[in-house]
Wavefront OBJ file of the C-alpha trace (Angstrom):
o trace
v 142.007 -146.593 167.493
v 143.077 -143.125 166.332
v 142.494 -141.247 163.128
v 145.092 -139.303 161.222
v 144.544 -135.554 161.236
v 142.919 -134.092 158.165
v 144.330 -130.633 157.457
v 142.539 -127.605 156.099
v 144.242 -125.270 153.642
v 147.136 -123.126 154.861
v 144.915 -120.064 154.554
v 142.280 -121.660 156.777
v 144.879 -122.654 159.360
v 146.196 -119.102 159.496
v 142.702 -117.714 159.977
v 141.946 -120.210 162.749
v 145.201 -119.413 164.516
v 144.262 -115.738 164.704
v 140.741 -116.543 165.857
v 142.007 -118.793 168.605
v 144.750 -116.618 169.980
v 143.888 -113.043 169.016
v 146.299 -110.459 167.654
v 148.826 -110.643 170.509
v 149.496 -114.383 170.360
v 148.802 -117.258 167.992
v 148.923 -120.885 169.116
v 151.360 -121.873 166.387
v 153.661 -118.842 166.654
v 156.854 -118.984 168.703
v 157.289 -116.219 171.265
v 160.704 -114.882 172.239
v 159.640 -114.314 175.845
v 161.068 -117.135 177.963
v 159.831 -115.533 181.166
v 156.384 -114.434 180.018
v 153.531 -115.079 182.492
v 151.347 -118.111 181.991
v 148.424 -117.956 179.616
v 145.072 -119.695 179.854
v 143.643 -121.280 176.703
v 140.284 -122.967 176.112
v 138.811 -124.785 173.117
v 135.058 -125.164 173.644
v 132.896 -127.249 171.307
v 129.102 -127.422 171.422
v 126.956 -129.489 169.039
v 123.175 -129.226 169.194
v 122.179 -130.386 165.696
v 123.596 -133.136 163.513
v 123.747 -133.613 159.738
v 123.148 -136.317 158.627
v 120.392 -136.511 161.235
v 121.394 -139.762 162.883
v 121.456 -138.284 166.374
v 118.657 -136.490 168.165
v 119.055 -132.759 168.677
v 120.464 -131.531 171.972
v 118.716 -128.196 172.449
v 121.122 -126.814 175.033
v 124.606 -128.036 174.022
v 125.372 -124.810 172.158
v 124.117 -122.742 175.091
v 126.425 -124.683 177.396
v 129.406 -123.979 175.156
v 128.549 -120.307 174.628
v 127.970 -119.566 178.311
v 131.129 -121.422 179.348
v 133.089 -119.440 176.757
v 131.693 -116.209 178.172
v 132.721 -117.093 181.735
v 136.232 -118.110 180.726
v 136.707 -115.095 178.447
v 135.775 -112.779 181.306
v 138.355 -114.595 183.433
v 141.111 -113.852 180.913
v 141.207 -117.076 178.895
v 142.021 -117.037 175.191
v 138.921 -118.874 173.979
v 138.042 -120.574 170.698
v 134.304 -121.324 170.579
v 133.034 -123.828 168.015
v 129.269 -123.864 167.445
v 127.161 -123.984 164.289
v 125.409 -120.760 165.258
v 128.666 -118.856 165.577
v 130.076 -120.250 162.339
v 126.867 -119.580 160.390
v 126.660 -115.972 161.531
v 129.891 -114.874 159.862
v 131.488 -116.388 156.750
v 134.939 -115.606 158.137
v 134.204 -117.959 161.051
v 133.274 -120.947 158.876
v 136.272 -122.858 160.205
v 134.768 -122.707 163.710
v 131.853 -124.957 162.740
v 131.982 -128.014 165.054
v 132.652 -130.486 162.266
v 135.210 -133.274 162.346
v 137.969 -131.779 160.210
v 137.701 -128.308 161.736
v 137.762 -129.720 165.275
v 140.839 -131.777 164.488
v 142.540 -128.676 163.084
v 141.727 -126.613 166.151
v 142.922 -129.360 168.486
v 146.189 -129.560 166.596
v 146.663 -125.795 166.484
v 146.290 -125.574 170.234
v 147.811 -128.755 171.573
v 150.759 -128.994 169.168
v 151.700 -125.349 169.616
v 155.391 -124.726 170.364
v 154.327 -121.568 172.214
v 152.832 -123.491 175.144
v 154.894 -123.646 178.345
v 154.665 -125.208 181.795
v 153.132 -121.961 182.994
v 150.097 -122.326 180.711
v 146.681 -123.866 181.302
v 144.656 -125.602 178.586
v 140.988 -126.583 178.847
v 139.156 -128.642 176.215
v 135.367 -128.685 176.698
v 132.994 -130.968 174.785
v 129.198 -130.670 174.780
v 127.288 -132.997 172.482
v 126.579 -136.635 171.766
v 129.015 -139.459 172.371
v 129.230 -142.978 170.992
v 130.540 -145.951 172.983
v 131.990 -148.902 171.081
v 133.172 -152.177 172.587
v 136.152 -154.104 171.225
v 136.934 -157.731 172.011
v 140.638 -157.971 172.839
v 141.717 -161.543 173.680
v 138.319 -162.278 175.171
v 138.199 -159.060 177.174
v 135.822 -156.206 176.435
v 137.567 -152.871 175.868
v 135.319 -149.834 175.698
v 136.072 -146.827 173.498
v 134.344 -143.454 173.791
v 133.970 -141.125 170.818
v 132.791 -137.523 170.587
v 130.310 -136.898 167.779
v 130.945 -133.735 165.741
v 128.085 -132.117 163.841
v 128.846 -134.251 160.755
v 129.253 -137.560 162.635
v 127.813 -140.672 161.012
v 127.082 -143.792 163.025
v 126.255 -146.123 160.124
v 128.546 -148.878 158.885
v 131.232 -147.435 156.653
v 129.662 -144.007 156.948
v 126.639 -144.991 154.811
v 123.288 -143.345 155.479
v 121.168 -146.269 154.265
v 120.257 -149.282 156.328
v 119.884 -149.763 160.053
v 123.258 -151.275 160.869
v 125.149 -149.299 163.494
v 128.903 -149.021 163.177
v 131.004 -151.606 164.945
v 134.581 -151.003 165.989
v 136.227 -153.024 163.193
v 134.136 -151.126 160.617
v 134.961 -147.654 161.968
v 136.454 -145.440 159.278
v 137.237 -141.769 158.814
v 133.910 -141.457 157.002
v 132.157 -141.890 160.337
v 133.629 -138.542 161.432
v 134.029 -139.558 165.091
v 136.739 -138.204 167.405
v 138.333 -140.497 169.959
v 138.184 -139.106 173.488
v 141.261 -141.153 174.352
v 143.150 -139.425 171.548
v 142.201 -136.017 172.924
v 143.434 -137.037 176.369
v 146.693 -138.316 174.926
v 147.225 -135.124 172.957
v 146.621 -133.150 176.150
v 149.249 -135.269 177.876
v 151.731 -134.660 175.055
v 151.248 -130.888 174.854
v 153.649 -128.530 176.628
v 151.151 -126.811 178.923
v 151.586 -127.377 182.637
v 147.889 -127.713 183.552
v 145.541 -129.643 181.271
v 141.836 -130.340 181.759
v 139.147 -132.060 179.692
v 135.524 -131.176 180.518
v 133.308 -133.769 178.836
v 129.521 -133.843 178.756
v 129.066 -136.254 175.858
v 127.001 -139.090 177.317
v 123.926 -136.937 177.320
v 120.208 -137.309 176.849
v 117.412 -134.771 177.061
v 115.392 -135.328 180.245
v 112.301 -137.385 179.434
v 113.828 -138.690 176.176
v 114.844 -142.349 176.306
v 116.725 -142.371 172.985
v 120.246 -141.615 171.853
v 121.788 -141.728 175.312
v 125.222 -143.343 175.458
v 126.322 -144.512 178.877
v 129.675 -143.570 180.311
v 132.219 -146.355 179.681
v 134.992 -147.498 181.962
v 137.901 -145.108 181.501
v 141.563 -145.856 182.041
v 143.525 -143.737 184.480
v 144.669 -140.359 183.226
v 148.178 -139.756 181.882
v 150.410 -137.704 184.138
v 149.610 -134.014 184.173
v 146.040 -134.415 182.859
v 142.658 -134.184 184.568
v 139.341 -135.162 182.996
v 136.002 -134.181 184.507
v 133.129 -136.230 183.092
v 129.450 -135.375 183.403
v 128.573 -138.786 184.816
v 130.075 -141.973 186.186
v 130.592 -145.379 184.588
v 127.447 -146.825 182.956
v 125.484 -143.598 183.494
v 123.812 -141.149 181.144
v 124.064 -137.383 181.538
v 120.960 -135.231 181.219
v 119.918 -132.033 179.559
v 117.192 -130.092 181.364
v 114.579 -127.942 179.683
v 113.822 -126.516 183.113
v 117.204 -124.811 183.401
v 117.853 -124.669 179.618
v 121.261 -126.275 179.983
v 122.927 -129.608 180.252
v 122.792 -130.441 183.949
v 126.566 -130.891 184.231
v 127.643 -127.745 182.399
v 124.999 -125.651 184.136
v 126.653 -126.349 187.471
v 130.178 -126.085 186.004
v 129.317 -122.590 184.782
v 127.742 -121.601 188.094
v 130.769 -122.969 189.937
v 133.187 -120.989 187.779
v 131.145 -117.849 188.354
v 131.992 -118.158 192.036
v 129.707 -120.675 193.708
v 132.510 -123.233 193.852
v 134.489 -120.772 195.989
v 131.695 -120.331 198.510
v 133.971 -121.403 201.323
v 133.664 -123.882 204.143
v 135.511 -124.760 207.311
v 137.853 -127.050 205.357
v 138.170 -124.898 202.230
v 137.834 -121.138 202.884
v 136.821 -118.776 200.099
v 139.847 -116.997 198.655
v 138.735 -115.586 195.299
v 140.198 -118.496 193.300
v 138.256 -121.442 191.872
v 140.388 -124.582 191.861
v 139.642 -127.892 190.160
v 139.061 -129.593 193.508
v 136.592 -126.870 194.506
v 134.805 -127.106 191.159
v 134.606 -130.883 191.413
v 133.202 -130.743 194.935
v 130.592 -128.132 194.018
v 129.503 -129.687 190.703
v 129.322 -133.251 192.012
v 127.178 -132.200 194.973
v 124.947 -129.911 192.898
v 124.285 -132.389 190.088
v 123.468 -135.204 192.509
v 121.177 -132.941 194.542
v 119.464 -131.657 191.388
v 118.644 -135.114 190.048
v 117.442 -136.273 193.457
v 115.255 -133.211 193.894
v 113.590 -133.722 190.491
v 112.889 -137.465 190.151
v 110.027 -136.956 187.704
v 112.237 -134.974 185.356
v 115.128 -137.431 185.397
v 113.240 -140.706 185.719
v 114.489 -141.307 189.237
v 118.097 -141.620 188.051
v 120.901 -139.942 189.970
v 123.639 -138.467 187.812
v 127.081 -138.539 189.430
v 129.878 -136.539 187.782
v 133.307 -138.155 187.931
v 136.756 -136.566 188.094
v 139.832 -138.478 186.969
v 142.721 -136.318 188.112
v 146.402 -136.935 187.567
v 147.372 -133.263 187.467
v 150.309 -131.921 189.388
v 149.302 -130.487 192.762
v 146.545 -127.935 193.198
v 144.924 -126.846 189.937
v 143.718 -123.211 189.981
v 141.251 -122.609 187.158
v 140.535 -118.896 187.442
v 140.643 -115.832 189.646
v 137.182 -114.512 190.342
v 136.551 -110.878 189.483
v 135.828 -108.875 192.602
v 132.560 -107.777 191.026
v 130.508 -108.873 188.040
v 130.654 -106.231 185.311
v 127.381 -105.043 183.820
v 126.839 -105.109 180.073
v 125.604 -101.495 179.895
v 124.703 -98.608 182.252
v 121.472 -99.446 184.036
v 121.747 -103.192 183.409
v 119.449 -104.764 186.045
v 120.399 -108.000 187.825
v 119.236 -110.065 190.787
v 122.190 -111.310 192.831
v 120.557 -112.348 196.093
v 117.484 -114.228 197.211
v 116.063 -111.160 198.954
v 112.493 -110.536 197.736
v 112.401 -107.986 194.923
v 116.062 -106.995 195.357
v 117.451 -105.868 191.992
v 120.545 -103.818 191.344
v 121.505 -101.527 188.452
v 124.999 -101.354 186.965
v 126.698 -97.968 187.386
v 129.785 -97.639 185.157
v 133.015 -95.901 186.129
v 133.310 -92.291 184.983
v 133.911 -88.628 185.701
v 131.413 -85.901 186.512
v 130.970 -82.505 188.105
v 129.550 -83.063 191.579
v 127.381 -80.319 193.016
v 125.422 -77.603 191.219
v 126.447 -74.652 189.043
v 125.899 -71.160 190.437
v 123.121 -70.624 187.901
v 120.970 -73.523 189.174
v 117.742 -72.325 190.757
v 117.313 -73.233 194.416
v 120.925 -74.294 195.001
v 122.658 -74.021 198.404
v 126.169 -72.884 199.304
v 127.248 -76.415 200.262
v 126.786 -77.543 196.642
v 129.808 -75.782 195.092
v 130.936 -77.927 192.189
v 133.998 -80.198 192.308
v 135.413 -82.630 189.765
v 135.129 -86.300 190.707
v 136.404 -89.468 189.070
v 135.040 -92.883 190.042
v 137.549 -95.433 188.807
v 135.441 -98.563 189.343
v 131.911 -99.375 188.359
v 129.486 -100.620 190.991
v 125.936 -101.866 191.443
v 123.255 -99.852 193.224
v 119.840 -100.929 194.446
v 117.075 -100.202 191.974
v 115.003 -98.894 194.896
v 115.339 -98.223 198.584
v 115.653 -101.305 200.810
v 112.124 -102.540 201.513
v 110.581 -103.681 204.765
v 110.487 -107.300 203.524
v 114.186 -107.189 202.659
v 115.032 -105.624 206.033
v 113.089 -108.246 207.982
v 114.785 -111.048 206.039
v 118.242 -109.873 207.097
v 117.692 -108.105 210.422
v 114.569 -109.718 211.847
v 113.330 -106.408 213.300
v 110.761 -103.720 212.418
v 111.962 -100.291 213.617
v 109.079 -98.574 211.791
v 106.367 -100.625 213.493
v 103.505 -99.027 215.498
v 104.840 -95.487 215.097
v 101.709 -94.111 213.480
v 103.659 -92.024 210.959
v 104.687 -94.813 208.553
v 102.909 -97.301 206.326
v 103.683 -100.978 206.835
v 103.996 -103.608 204.115
v 106.558 -105.673 202.233
v 107.089 -103.152 199.421
v 107.230 -100.021 201.574
v 110.697 -98.624 202.339
v 112.450 -99.695 205.539
v 112.191 -96.383 207.430
v 113.256 -95.140 210.859
v 116.591 -96.933 210.456
v 119.685 -95.497 212.146
v 122.909 -95.141 210.175
v 124.644 -97.858 212.225
v 121.734 -100.229 211.578
v 121.899 -99.599 207.826
v 125.637 -100.391 207.934
v 124.919 -103.588 209.908
v 122.320 -104.626 207.317
v 124.986 -104.318 204.616
v 127.498 -106.270 206.700
v 125.084 -109.144 207.321
v 124.035 -109.229 203.674
v 127.688 -109.387 202.631
v 128.425 -112.312 204.952
v 125.308 -114.176 203.848
v 126.045 -113.774 200.147
v 129.703 -114.732 200.478
v 128.741 -117.871 202.366
v 126.201 -118.732 199.662
v 128.833 -118.294 196.950
v 127.010 -115.406 195.308
v 129.553 -112.724 196.273
v 133.318 -112.678 195.870
v 135.389 -112.256 199.052
v 136.836 -109.174 197.346
v 133.454 -107.458 197.043
v 130.959 -106.200 199.598
v 127.553 -104.652 200.060
v 127.626 -101.279 201.760
v 126.119 -97.819 201.694
v 127.122 -95.768 198.642
v 129.511 -92.886 199.135
v 128.037 -89.449 198.627
v 129.908 -89.163 195.318
v 128.614 -92.536 194.126
v 125.070 -91.597 195.077
v 125.035 -88.305 193.156
v 126.819 -89.804 190.140
v 124.216 -92.602 189.966
v 121.349 -90.161 190.456
v 122.512 -87.975 187.569
v 122.838 -90.987 185.245
v 125.259 -89.178 182.998
v 123.510 -85.794 183.026
v 124.298 -82.424 184.599
v 120.788 -80.950 184.896
v 118.967 -80.143 188.136
v 117.110 -83.467 187.964
v 118.108 -86.673 186.193
v 115.318 -86.049 183.686
v 116.147 -82.379 183.009
v 115.493 -78.985 184.596
v 111.687 -78.949 184.396
v 110.315 -79.432 187.909
v 106.737 -79.546 186.591
v 107.178 -83.218 185.608
v 108.729 -84.272 188.936
v 105.489 -86.040 189.882
v 106.052 -88.555 187.075
v 109.288 -89.586 188.774
v 108.838 -89.103 192.514
v 106.652 -88.835 195.579
v 107.189 -85.344 197.022
v 105.294 -82.420 198.504
v 102.755 -81.945 195.690
v 101.571 -85.569 195.304
v 102.108 -86.790 198.872
v 102.196 -84.154 201.669
v 99.638 -81.885 200.004
v 97.376 -84.909 199.448
v 97.481 -85.692 203.183
v 99.613 -88.762 202.392
v 102.343 -87.910 204.877
v 104.395 -91.074 204.563
v 106.774 -92.903 202.257
v 104.955 -94.749 199.489
v 105.489 -98.146 197.883
v 108.882 -98.294 196.205
v 109.331 -98.334 192.455
v 105.964 -96.854 191.480
v 107.368 -93.938 189.507
v 109.528 -93.653 186.395
v 113.247 -94.557 186.663
v 116.173 -92.338 185.757
v 118.365 -93.111 182.754
v 120.189 -95.871 184.650
v 117.038 -97.652 185.879
v 117.156 -96.254 189.428
v 113.844 -95.345 191.013
v 112.936 -92.976 193.865
v 116.244 -91.107 193.735
v 114.601 -87.663 193.840
v 111.886 -88.390 196.381
v 109.858 -90.796 198.536
v 112.545 -90.956 201.247
v 116.010 -89.596 201.923
v 118.827 -92.138 201.912
v 121.851 -92.644 204.157
v 125.299 -92.435 202.545
v 128.602 -93.737 203.899
v 130.309 -90.362 204.453
v 130.601 -88.044 207.403
v 129.260 -84.642 206.396
v 131.437 -81.594 205.608
v 130.329 -78.282 204.082
v 132.718 -78.782 201.162
v 131.962 -81.619 198.795
v 134.550 -84.429 198.578
v 136.576 -84.205 195.382
v 139.144 -86.052 193.306
v 139.504 -89.767 192.653
v 137.044 -92.090 194.440
v 136.461 -89.512 197.189
v 135.204 -90.270 200.674
v 134.281 -87.600 203.237
v 136.212 -86.610 206.366
v 137.593 -89.183 208.796
v 135.325 -88.024 211.629
v 132.343 -85.831 212.261
v 129.084 -85.401 214.115
v 126.543 -85.938 211.338
v 126.292 -88.333 208.416
v 125.267 -87.473 204.871
v 121.910 -88.479 203.469
v 120.752 -87.727 199.936
v 117.596 -87.471 197.844
v 114.262 -85.785 198.394
v 111.319 -87.173 200.319
v 107.540 -87.258 200.420
v 107.337 -83.995 202.382
v 109.613 -81.551 200.535
v 109.326 -79.147 197.611
v 111.076 -79.676 194.235
v 113.994 -77.486 195.364
v 114.994 -80.183 197.852
v 114.610 -83.024 195.341
v 117.398 -81.907 193.002
v 120.326 -84.248 192.249
v 122.794 -82.054 194.159
v 120.790 -81.455 197.346
v 122.684 -82.481 200.482
v 121.133 -83.456 203.819
v 122.664 -84.465 207.147
v 121.528 -86.114 210.358
v 123.142 -87.608 213.433
v 123.858 -91.344 213.042
v 121.348 -92.093 215.808
v 118.462 -90.417 213.967
v 115.235 -92.383 213.364
v 112.884 -90.491 211.066
v 109.920 -91.509 208.948
v 111.495 -89.834 205.925
v 114.876 -91.565 206.177
v 115.834 -94.929 204.650
v 118.696 -96.235 202.502
v 119.691 -98.242 199.439
v 122.594 -100.646 199.024
v 125.658 -100.598 196.758
v 127.705 -103.636 195.706
v 131.334 -102.615 195.296
v 134.873 -103.963 194.997
v 136.288 -102.961 198.357
v 139.887 -102.784 199.592
v 140.255 -104.245 203.067
v 141.036 -100.822 204.500
v 138.197 -98.967 202.767
v 136.536 -97.794 205.960
v 139.810 -96.200 207.063
v 140.688 -94.668 203.683
v 139.814 -90.997 203.309
v 139.962 -88.489 200.508
v 143.332 -86.859 200.082
l 1 2 3 4 5 6 7 8 9 10 11 12 13 14 15 16 17 18 19 20 21 22 23 24 25 26 27 28 29 30 31 32 33 34 35 36 37 38 39 40 41 42 43 44 45 46 47 48 49 50 51 52 53 54 55 56 57 58 59 60 61 62 63 64 65 66 67 68 69 70 71 72 73 74 75 76 77 78 79 80 81 82 83 84 85 86 87 88 89 90 91 92 93 94 95 96 97 98 99 100 101 102 103 104 105 106 107 108 109 110 111 112 113 114 115 116 117 118 119 120 121 122 123 124 125 126 127 128 129 130 131 132 133 134 135 136 137 138 139 140 141 142 143 144 145 146 147 148 149 150 151 152 153 154 155 156 157 158 159 160 161 162 163 164 165 166 167 168 169 170 171 172 173 174 175 176 177 178 179 180 181 182 183 184 185 186 187 188 189 190 191 192 193 194 195 196 197 198 199 200 201 202 203 204 205 206 207 208 209 210 211 212 213 214 215 216 217 218 219 220 221 222 223 224 225 226 227 228 229 230 231 232 233 234 235 236 237 238 239 240 241 242 243 244 245 246 247 248 249 250 251 252 253 254 255 256 257 258 259 260 261 262 263 264 265 266 267 268 269 270 271 272 273 274 275 276 277 278 279 280 281 282 283 284 285 286 287 288 289 290 291 292 293 294 295 296 297 298 299 300 301 302 303 304 305 306 307 308 309 310 311 312 313 314 315 316 317 318 319 320 321 322 323 324 325 326 327 328 329 330 331 332 333 334 335 336 337 338 339 340 341 342 343 344 345 346 347 348 349 350 351 352 353 354 355 356 357 358 359 360 361 362 363 364 365 366 367 368 369 370 371 372 373 374 375 376 377 378 379 380 381 382 383 384 385 386 387 388 389 390 391 392 393 394 395 396 397 398 399 400 401 402 403 404 405 406 407 408 409 410 411 412 413 414 415 416 417 418 419 420 421 422 423 424 425 426 427 428 429 430 431 432 433 434 435 436 437 438 439 440 441 442 443 444 445 446 447 448 449 450 451 452 453 454 455 456 457 458 459 460 461 462 463 464 465 466 467 468 469 470 471 472 473 474 475 476 477 478 479 480 481 482 483 484 485 486 487 488 489 490 491 492 493 494 495 496 497 498 499 500 501 502 503 504 505 506 507 508 509 510 511 512 513 514 515 516 517 518 519 520 521 522 523 524 525 526 527 528 529 530 531 532 533 534 535 536 537 538 539 540 541 542 543 544 545 546 547 548 549 550 551 552 553 554 555 556 557 558 559 560 561 562 563 564 565 566 567 568 569 570 571 572 573 574 575 576 577 578 579 580 581 582 583 584 585 586
């Protein structure tokens, strides 16, 4: 059973077309570019609340839709997001409310577009309630699955009074239901080459025994279409207050962020998430999650099901080499290392070194202009002893008598080669776990990256200004450590951060950088020091030096074999060309 489409006004259709496709392309507009590259489109619908209130609220359906839209937008998809929250926040977005007529209009705008080609990908994602109706056809039961928009009505004839639920012969347009089979057929008929339905519509909040509709038997998919359902036949899909998402879409989102491309012996990581990879990851993760939390899900095991009749391999998105921060100093946890947070450092230009007028400067600080073309992440603090032990299993600082030991103290007495090996092992571990793209890596920051991050957008002697009298608020150095007979590196992160949320940049311990040392600072675009040398750069002040040696531009050097109780390191996460170690400044 299919409904006829109910059209909005021409003005509304025009507005929706622009919202869906943006200024460069509208779904309904022909494009005179027969050889244009393929485009990726997504229509994402999330319904948490229903009016009339004949369905229970789904607290996390809108969150599922919004977070999925964010992931796909970052991956280059042209996304139309339909949620009540989005539509209510701006009167110009009223037509993106997830109501029956608006959804039908958006489906038609996308799937009937003459602009679609075989090179294009289309994803339709549904998060909300479903309704299963059974029809008797010549003595055989035929099951029909419907998606429930925000204005869906499950009473007979669309009436609100009485307790009678709708039956298939009584279904009318007043019930405001959308046939899932009709969506699949419209996907099959559209001109895109790759077509996917993501459906989490047989859902129930964990612990709630009402309003769950089990997954019906589904016919095979039309050619060229794949449909990924949140659960298998005669199952119910769950929402989880623990993770604040629907269980299915939570793992879909995590998979699209990169976990589905974690890599294995049979399917190596390559920076692309395919449908088969997503299916494998989501199916395993959802099953494991329900099994691991029997009290939450009543002992039921939810099993997502893929019905795939697409043509060949189905790439969904290319992973960015590195997650982009929302603002300078944005703090994130990417690994499972204890207390390991990283701050986002945006791309930019700056004057590296110190001006001739800066008090206490040295001759190896002559200023040069530097441009860093890619943002990166940098450890909020120095690598700690707990983090080092987790990766390396050793304790080079132990029993020396000139260091303090404890999980939150810096990992000291580490040679340059050992710091590099730590980064290498961390990179391999995180790629294997699916938390790091194969086109990104953990490594030591370059000298230019270190100073740029330390300055946090400023050009003063210290990140906080030129007044050395307040250095003690920011760092451990001579006055509050050495002169207090505390001749050791202190617990990390105890002092104030700079403007980009980095701590201990001016003191506590010096930090290894990637570069070989040269008297002249590296300059230009993404500079790296000389191709060979005898000593490596380290930066930052320490617990035993005066303010002069804690300035942003101060440069230190030691042989790579050095083990000192004032020398540690912090880690950068960067997009790295394969030949980065061999590339040198021009």
